[in-house]
N, C-alpha and C positions, 0 to 999 in steps of 0.2 A: 190888302191893298198896299202897294209899295209907297213908302214914305219918300217922296221926291226930294225932301230936304237932306236926307242922309244917304240915299242910294248912290249918288255920284261920288260920295266920299268912300263908300264901301268898294265901288268899282275902282277908284284910285288906289286904295290900299291893296286890293288884289292885284292890280296891274303892276304896282311897284314891287310887290313881293315876287310875282312871277318873273319880272324882268331881272331883278337882282339874282334870283336863283339861276336863271339861264346864263347870266354873265359869269357868275361864280363857277358854274360847270364848265363853261368855255375856258376860263382861266386855269382851271384845274387841269384840263387837257393840255393846255399850252405850257404852263410852268412846272407842273408836277410830273405828268405822264409824258410830256412832249408830244408834238403832233406826229412825228414818226412812230413813237411808242404807241400812241393811240391807234394809228393806222395798223400796226402789227396786231394789236388787240382786236380790232375789227375783223381782220383776216382770220384770227384764231376763232372768232365767233361765227365765221362763215359769211361775213359781209365783205364787199370789196374794200380794199385799203383806202382808196381815194375818197370813199364815203366819209371817212373820219374828218377830212378837211372840210367837206360840205357841212357836216354836222357842227363842227367847230364854228364855221362862219355863220351858220343859221342861228346858233345859240348866242354868239356874241352880238351880231347885228340885230337879231330879233329881240334879244334881251334889252339892248339899248333903245330900240324902237318902243318897246313896252314901257320902259322907264320914262321916256320922253313923251309918250302918248302920241306916237305917230302911227295912224291907222291901226291902233292897238287891237281892235276886235278882230280884224283880218289877220294881223300878225299872229295873234293867239291861235286862231284856227289853223294857220299855216304851220305852226310848231307842233301840233298834235301828232303828226306822223313820227316825229323824233321820239316822243314818249311811247308810242305804240311799238316802235322798234326796241326801245329799252325794256318794255314789258315782255316782249318775246324773249329777250336775253335772260330775264329773271324768272320767267314763268315756271320753269322746272324746280326752282329753289323753294317754292311754297309761298305762303302769304306774308310772313313777317320779314320786313326788310333787314332786320339784324340777323337773319339766318345766314348760314354760310353761303357766300355769293350774292347775298341780298335777295329779298323777296320781291314780289310783284306789286304789292299794294301801294308803294310810294310812286312809281311811275304811272300807275292807273289813276291815283288820286290827282297827281299833277296834270294828267291829260284831261280829267274831268274839270279841274279848276280852269284850264285853258278854254274849254268849251263854255263854262260859265262866264268867263270874261267875254267871249264872243257874244253870248246871249244878252248880257247886261250892258255892254257898251264900253266906251272909252273911259268914262269917269271924269272927275274934275281935273282941270289943268292940262288937258290933252292939247298938244301943239298942233296936230293935224287930225281932225276928227274923221272917223270912219262914216261912211254913209249908213243910214239907218237900215236895218234889216226889216223887210216887209213880209208879213205872213200870208 
């Protein structure tokens, strides 16, 4: 049985962690790799270059929405395709993320954590709560 006294705190901690990670990845693309550099990298991987700008925006805005708790469960679900794309990039490198080129376990774990956020809800201190999911 779920302990309702602590479940919303767990969801908050997960939501904040996911949001900060997305913001950090967006800022890495902006400040370190630059957006044009990220676009060139996307092209080298076989993705359309403009997709890099879409991913950057989704990571930055989605991360901020997670941190603030604005429709967090739906934002988490909307961000899953980004991690599926990242998984496809790392799939051929093997399991361990510290392998050359990075492995696929990190983006898969991150995608699963997003799905968990969707399933458990917004958590404590959400500014705009998502509608409940009905089974």
